[in-house]
C-alpha positions as CSV (number, residue, x, y, z in Angstrom):
1,X,15.8,5.1,-56.8
2,X,12.6,6.4,-58.2
3,X,12.5,9.7,-60.0
4,X,10.3,12.6,-58.9
5,X,6.7,12.6,-60.0
6,X,7.1,15.5,-62.4
7,X,9.4,13.2,-64.5
8,X,6.8,10.5,-64.8
9,X,4.9,12.3,-67.5
10,X,8.1,12.6,-69.5
11,X,8.6,8.9,-69.4
12,X,5.8,8.1,-71.7
13,X,6.8,7.1,-75.2
14,X,4.7,9.9,-76.7
15,X,6.1,12.6,-74.5
16,X,9.7,11.5,-75.1
17,X,9.1,11.2,-78.9
18,X,7.6,14.8,-79.1
19,X,10.5,16.4,-77.2
20,X,13.2,14.5,-79.1
21,X,11.5,15.1,-82.5
22,X,11.2,18.8,-81.7
23,X,14.9,19.1,-81.2
24,X,15.7,17.0,-84.2
25,X,13.3,19.0,-86.3
26,X,15.4,22.1,-85.6
27,X,18.6,20.4,-86.5
28,X,17.3,18.7,-89.7
29,X,15.4,21.9,-90.7
30,X,18.7,23.8,-90.6
31,X,20.4,21.0,-92.5
32,X,17.7,21.1,-95.2
33,X,18.2,24.8,-95.5
34,X,21.9,24.3,-96.0
35,X,21.3,21.7,-98.7
36,X,18.8,23.7,-100.6
37,X,19.8,27.3,-100.1
38,X,23.3,27.7,-98.7
39,X,25.4,24.7,-99.5
40,X,28.7,26.6,-99.1
41,X,27.8,27.7,-95.6
42,X,29.3,24.5,-94.1
43,X,32.8,26.0,-94.8
44,X,34.3,28.5,-92.4
45,X,37.8,29.7,-92.0
46,X,39.0,26.7,-89.9
47,X,37.3,24.2,-92.2
48,X,40.0,24.6,-94.9
49,X,42.8,23.8,-92.4
50,X,41.1,20.6,-91.3
51,X,40.5,19.6,-94.9
52,X,44.2,20.2,-95.8
53,X,45.3,18.1,-92.8
54,X,42.8,15.4,-93.8
55,X,44.3,15.3,-97.3
56,X,47.8,14.9,-95.6
57,X,46.6,12.0,-93.6
58,X,45.0,10.4,-96.7
59,X,48.3,10.7,-98.6
60,X,50.2,9.2,-95.7
61,X,47.9,6.3,-95.3
62,X,48.0,5.6,-99.1
63,X,51.8,5.9,-99.3
64,X,53.7,6.1,-95.9
65,X,57.0,6.8,-97.6
66,X,55.8,10.4,-98.4
67,X,55.7,11.2,-94.7
68,X,52.9,12.8,-92.7
69,X,52.7,16.5,-93.7
70,X,50.2,17.3,-90.9
71,X,50.3,20.8,-89.4
72,X,51.6,21.5,-85.9
73,X,48.8,24.0,-85.3
74,X,45.9,21.5,-85.3
75,X,45.5,18.0,-83.7
76,X,44.8,15.1,-86.0
77,X,41.5,13.7,-84.5
78,X,39.0,15.6,-86.7
79,X,41.2,15.5,-89.8
80,X,41.5,11.7,-89.4
81,X,37.7,11.6,-89.1
82,X,37.4,13.5,-92.4
83,X,40.1,11.3,-94.1
84,X,38.2,8.2,-93.2
85,X,34.7,9.3,-94.2
86,X,35.4,11.9,-96.9
87,X,38.5,10.5,-98.7
88,X,38.3,6.8,-97.7
89,X,34.5,6.1,-97.8
90,X,33.9,8.8,-100.5
91,X,31.2,10.6,-98.5
92,X,30.4,14.2,-99.5
93,X,31.0,16.9,-96.9
94,X,27.3,17.4,-96.6
95,X,26.9,13.7,-95.7
96,X,29.5,14.2,-93.1
97,X,27.5,17.1,-91.7
98,X,24.5,14.9,-91.5
99,X,26.6,12.3,-89.6
100,X,27.7,15.0,-87.2
101,X,24.1,15.8,-86.5
102,X,23.5,12.2,-85.7
103,X,26.5,12.2,-83.4
104,X,25.0,15.0,-81.4
105,X,21.9,12.9,-80.8
106,X,24.1,10.0,-79.7
107,X,25.9,12.3,-77.4
108,X,22.6,13.4,-75.8
109,X,21.7,9.8,-75.2
110,X,25.1,9.2,-73.5
111,X,24.6,12.3,-71.3
112,X,21.2,11.0,-70.2
113,X,22.9,7.7,-69.2
114,X,25.6,9.6,-67.3
115,X,22.9,11.6,-65.4
116,X,21.2,8.4,-64.4
117,X,24.5,6.8,-63.4
118,X,25.2,9.9,-61.1
119,X,22.1,9.7,-59.0
120,X,19.7,7.0,-60.2
121,X,17.2,9.6,-61.5
122,X,15.8,9.6,-65.0
123,X,18.4,11.4,-67.2
124,X,16.0,12.5,-70.0
125,X,16.2,16.2,-69.2
126,X,20.0,16.2,-69.3
127,X,19.9,14.7,-72.8
128,X,17.3,17.1,-74.0
129,X,19.3,20.1,-72.8
130,X,22.2,19.0,-75.0
131,X,19.8,18.3,-77.9
132,X,18.3,21.7,-77.8
133,X,21.6,23.6,-77.2
134,X,21.9,26.1,-80.1
135,X,25.7,26.4,-80.4
136,X,25.9,22.6,-80.5
137,X,23.4,22.6,-83.3
138,X,25.2,25.4,-85.2
139,X,28.7,24.0,-85.1
140,X,27.7,20.5,-85.8
141,X,26.3,21.8,-89.0
142,X,29.7,23.1,-90.1
143,X,32.9,21.4,-91.0
144,X,34.3,21.8,-87.5
145,X,35.4,19.6,-84.6
146,X,32.5,20.3,-82.2
147,X,30.2,17.4,-82.8
148,X,33.1,14.9,-82.5
149,X,34.5,16.7,-79.4
150,X,31.1,16.8,-77.6
151,X,30.8,13.1,-78.2
152,X,34.2,12.4,-76.7
153,X,33.3,14.6,-73.7
154,X,29.9,12.8,-73.2
155,X,31.6,9.4,-73.2
156,X,34.3,10.7,-70.8
157,X,31.6,12.0,-68.5
158,X,29.7,8.7,-68.5
159,X,32.8,6.5,-68.0
160,X,34.3,8.7,-65.2
161,X,31.0,8.8,-63.3
162,X,30.8,5.0,-63.6
163,X,34.3,4.8,-62.2
164,X,33.5,7.1,-59.3
165,X,30.5,4.9,-58.4
166,X,32.2,1.5,-58.8
167,X,35.9,2.0,-58.4
168,X,36.7,-0.4,-61.2
169,X,40.2,0.3,-62.5
170,X,39.3,-0.8,-66.0
171,X,36.8,2.1,-66.1
172,X,39.6,4.5,-65.0
173,X,41.8,3.0,-67.8
174,X,39.0,3.7,-70.3
175,X,38.4,7.2,-69.0
176,X,42.1,8.0,-69.6
177,X,41.9,6.6,-73.1
178,X,38.7,8.5,-73.9
179,X,40.2,11.8,-72.6
180,X,43.3,11.3,-74.7
181,X,41.1,10.7,-77.8
182,X,39.2,13.9,-77.0
183,X,42.4,15.8,-76.8
184,X,43.3,14.6,-80.2
185,X,40.1,16.2,-81.4
186,X,40.4,19.5,-79.4
187,X,43.6,20.2,-77.3
188,X,41.7,22.4,-74.8
189,X,41.2,19.2,-72.7
190,X,45.0,18.6,-72.6
191,X,45.5,19.6,-69.0
192,X,42.2,18.2,-67.8
193,X,43.9,14.9,-66.8
194,X,46.3,16.7,-64.5
195,X,43.5,18.9,-63.2
196,X,41.5,15.8,-62.1
197,X,44.2,14.6,-59.8
198,X,42.6,16.2,-56.7
199,X,39.2,14.6,-57.6
200,X,40.9,11.2,-57.9
201,X,42.7,11.7,-54.6
202,X,40.1,13.3,-52.4
203,X,36.8,12.1,-54.0
204,X,37.9,8.9,-55.6
205,X,36.2,5.6,-54.7
206,X,39.4,3.6,-54.1
207,X,40.1,2.9,-50.4
208,X,43.5,3.8,-48.9
209,X,46.1,6.4,-49.9
210,X,48.2,3.9,-51.8
211,X,45.4,2.7,-54.0
212,X,44.3,6.2,-54.7
213,X,47.8,7.2,-55.8
214,X,47.9,4.0,-57.9
215,X,44.7,5.0,-59.6
216,X,46.1,8.4,-60.3
217,X,49.2,6.9,-61.9
218,X,47.1,4.5,-64.0
219,X,44.9,7.4,-65.3
220,X,47.8,9.7,-66.0
221,X,49.9,7.0,-67.6
222,X,47.1,6.0,-70.0
223,X,46.1,9.5,-70.9
224,X,49.4,11.2,-71.3
225,X,51.1,8.0,-72.7
226,X,48.7,8.2,-75.6
227,X,49.2,11.9,-76.0
228,X,53.0,11.5,-76.0
229,X,52.8,9.6,-79.3
230,X,51.7,12.8,-81.1
231,X,54.1,15.0,-79.1
232,X,57.0,12.7,-80.2
233,X,55.9,13.1,-83.8
234,X,55.8,16.9,-83.4
235,X,59.3,16.9,-81.9
236,X,60.5,14.8,-84.8
237,X,58.8,16.9,-87.5
238,X,59.1,20.4,-86.0
239,X,61.6,20.1,-83.1
240,X,58.8,21.2,-80.9
241,X,57.4,18.7,-78.4
242,X,54.2,20.6,-77.7
243,X,51.0,18.7,-78.4
244,X,49.7,21.6,-80.5
245,X,50.9,25.2,-81.2
246,X,47.3,26.6,-81.3
247,X,47.2,27.2,-77.5
248,X,50.4,29.3,-77.5
249,X,49.2,31.3,-80.5
250,X,45.8,32.2,-79.0
251,X,47.3,33.0,-75.5
252,X,49.8,35.4,-77.0
253,X,47.2,37.0,-79.4
254,X,44.1,37.2,-77.2
255,X,44.6,35.5,-73.9
256,X,46.5,36.2,-70.7
257,X,49.7,36.6,-72.7
258,X,48.3,39.2,-75.0
259,X,49.9,42.7,-75.2
260,X,48.4,46.0,-75.9
261,X,49.2,48.0,-79.1
262,X,52.2,49.6,-77.4
263,X,53.7,46.2,-76.9
264,X,53.2,46.1,-73.1
265,X,51.2,43.6,-71.0
266,X,48.2,45.1,-69.3
267,X,49.1,45.6,-65.7
268,X,45.8,47.2,-64.6
269,X,44.4,44.5,-62.3
270,X,40.9,46.2,-62.1
271,X,40.6,46.4,-65.9
272,X,41.9,42.8,-66.3
273,X,39.2,41.6,-63.8
274,X,36.5,43.4,-65.7
275,X,37.6,42.0,-69.0
276,X,37.8,38.5,-67.5
277,X,34.3,38.8,-66.0
278,X,33.0,40.0,-69.4
279,X,34.6,37.1,-71.2
280,X,33.2,34.6,-68.8
281,X,29.7,36.1,-69.3
282,X,30.1,35.9,-73.1
283,X,31.2,32.3,-72.8
284,X,28.3,31.2,-70.7
285,X,25.4,33.3,-71.8
286,X,25.7,34.2,-75.5
287,X,23.3,31.9,-77.5
288,X,25.3,31.5,-80.7
289,X,25.1,33.2,-84.0
290,X,23.4,31.7,-87.1
291,X,25.1,34.2,-89.4
292,X,26.9,31.4,-91.3
293,X,23.7,30.1,-92.9
294,X,22.7,33.2,-95.0
295,X,19.1,33.4,-93.7
296,X,17.5,36.3,-91.8
297,X,14.8,33.9,-90.6
298,X,17.3,31.6,-89.0
299,X,19.2,34.5,-87.5
300,X,16.0,35.8,-85.8
301,X,15.2,32.2,-84.6
302,X,18.7,31.9,-83.2
303,X,18.4,35.1,-81.2
304,X,14.9,34.4,-79.8
305,X,15.2,30.7,-79.1
306,X,18.9,31.0,-78.2
307,X,18.5,33.6,-75.4
308,X,15.4,31.8,-74.0
309,X,17.2,28.5,-73.9
310,X,20.3,30.1,-72.2
311,X,18.0,31.7,-69.6
312,X,16.4,28.3,-69.0
313,X,19.6,26.3,-68.4
314,X,21.3,29.0,-66.5
315,X,18.3,29.1,-64.1
316,X,18.8,25.4,-63.5
317,X,22.5,25.6,-63.2
318,X,22.4,27.8,-60.1
319,X,20.7,25.3,-57.8
320,X,22.6,22.5,-59.6
321,X,25.8,24.0,-58.4
322,X,24.5,23.5,-54.8
323,X,24.2,19.8,-55.5
324,X,27.9,19.7,-56.4
325,X,28.8,20.3,-52.7
326,X,26.8,17.3,-51.6
327,X,28.1,14.4,-53.6
328,X,31.3,13.6,-55.6
329,X,29.6,12.9,-58.9
330,X,28.2,16.4,-59.3
331,X,31.3,17.8,-57.7
332,X,33.3,16.2,-60.6
333,X,30.9,17.7,-63.1
334,X,31.2,21.2,-61.7
335,X,34.9,20.9,-61.4
336,X,35.2,20.1,-65.2
337,X,33.0,23.1,-66.0
338,X,35.3,25.4,-64.0
339,X,38.3,23.9,-65.7
340,X,36.9,24.6,-69.2
341,X,35.8,28.1,-68.2
342,X,39.2,28.9,-66.8
343,X,41.3,27.5,-69.6
344,X,39.1,28.9,-72.3
345,X,39.1,32.5,-70.9
346,X,42.8,32.3,-70.2
347,X,43.6,31.1,-73.7
348,X,41.0,32.9,-75.9
349,X,40.4,36.0,-73.9
350,X,38.6,38.6,-75.9
351,X,38.0,36.1,-78.7
352,X,35.7,33.9,-76.6
353,X,32.6,32.8,-78.4
354,X,29.7,30.4,-77.7
355,X,31.6,27.8,-79.8
356,X,34.0,27.3,-76.9
357,X,31.0,26.3,-74.7
358,X,30.0,23.3,-76.8
359,X,32.7,21.0,-75.3
360,X,31.5,21.6,-71.7
361,X,27.8,21.3,-72.6
362,X,27.5,17.6,-71.6
363,X,28.5,18.7,-68.1
364,X,26.4,21.9,-68.0
365,X,23.4,19.9,-69.2
366,X,23.7,17.3,-66.4
367,X,24.1,19.9,-63.7
368,X,21.4,22.2,-65.0
369,X,18.9,19.4,-65.4
370,X,19.6,18.4,-61.8
371,X,18.9,22.0,-60.7
372,X,15.6,22.0,-62.5
373,X,14.6,18.8,-60.7
374,X,15.2,20.6,-57.5
375,X,13.2,23.7,-58.6
376,X,10.2,21.8,-59.8
377,X,10.2,19.3,-56.9
378,X,10.3,22.3,-54.5
379,X,7.5,24.0,-56.4
380,X,5.3,20.9,-56.2
381,X,6.0,20.5,-52.5
382,X,5.1,24.2,-51.9
383,X,1.8,23.7,-53.8
384,X,0.9,20.7,-51.7
385,X,1.6,22.6,-48.5
386,X,-0.5,25.6,-49.6
387,X,-3.4,23.3,-50.5
């Protein structure tokens, strides 16, 4: 299938290079500022917890007899990443930040491939949306999980769309494994496997009810079988079989389980709905804050560019949602976005920040880019009619 004419100009080597280099210039410019002006800015509150768990993994790998003193609060995916590259390979933490920046570029390429797999159109715009996303740029420049998690979600997006198109069980097996690996990085995706059961049953490519149910069993067995390994470890170490205690802590402090200062749950439905709407709006529209990097110039850039870019992708997302009602590939993408919004707002509540949007950006980028294709194609058609 050929892409619309407006994409043709973007397919030139020069056009692609300029757009990609523009995005990378922002990321690398920020990285240079960190190296030369604010080297300690890569550390935030959560960074120290990840580094402690990375040290625990290093000690365990060096001498298994000491046992694994990893916390129950965090999952081991990102600490393992730090243990391998920081402790094992001897990389400095600033080198790891540079690697994280590279991983976001790799993620953008994978999202472009996923977009092409979904409808056969050039996926360049989807990849560019992820490259230019400001929260992704910000949090990949810190010692945090976001760059690794967005890579996992991009790979999962690509593999699952490939499965929906081909119906190959090996791709469903791989999708389950990738989703489990992503959960080891950020536990917010823990319930996504269960949430996708309706997609597999009603929009899955396998013929017949029995084969669809068999596909669901394969997917869930692979995903939750791999997650069970860490849950068994937690039960052994803490007598608590939860995958991570972070979810329960945030729900009770800030989410749907939070209580007011008097110790009572908020029973005012109208007030709860207003707060929920506000939290959803913050999650989807705030551009991200560059306060970490100790620069008024970068703060101003973040505000101006950030809000402009959010307005741009939100404009595309609206018609993109319409596409989700026409084919199962984009329906799956919208479904995952709704899952992340619902789980994030329910768990984080008033503490929602643009950081929580990073994991769903591969899906938002794909759907928003599709929306912009519709907008620009319609605009070109209207011009031809008027002429």
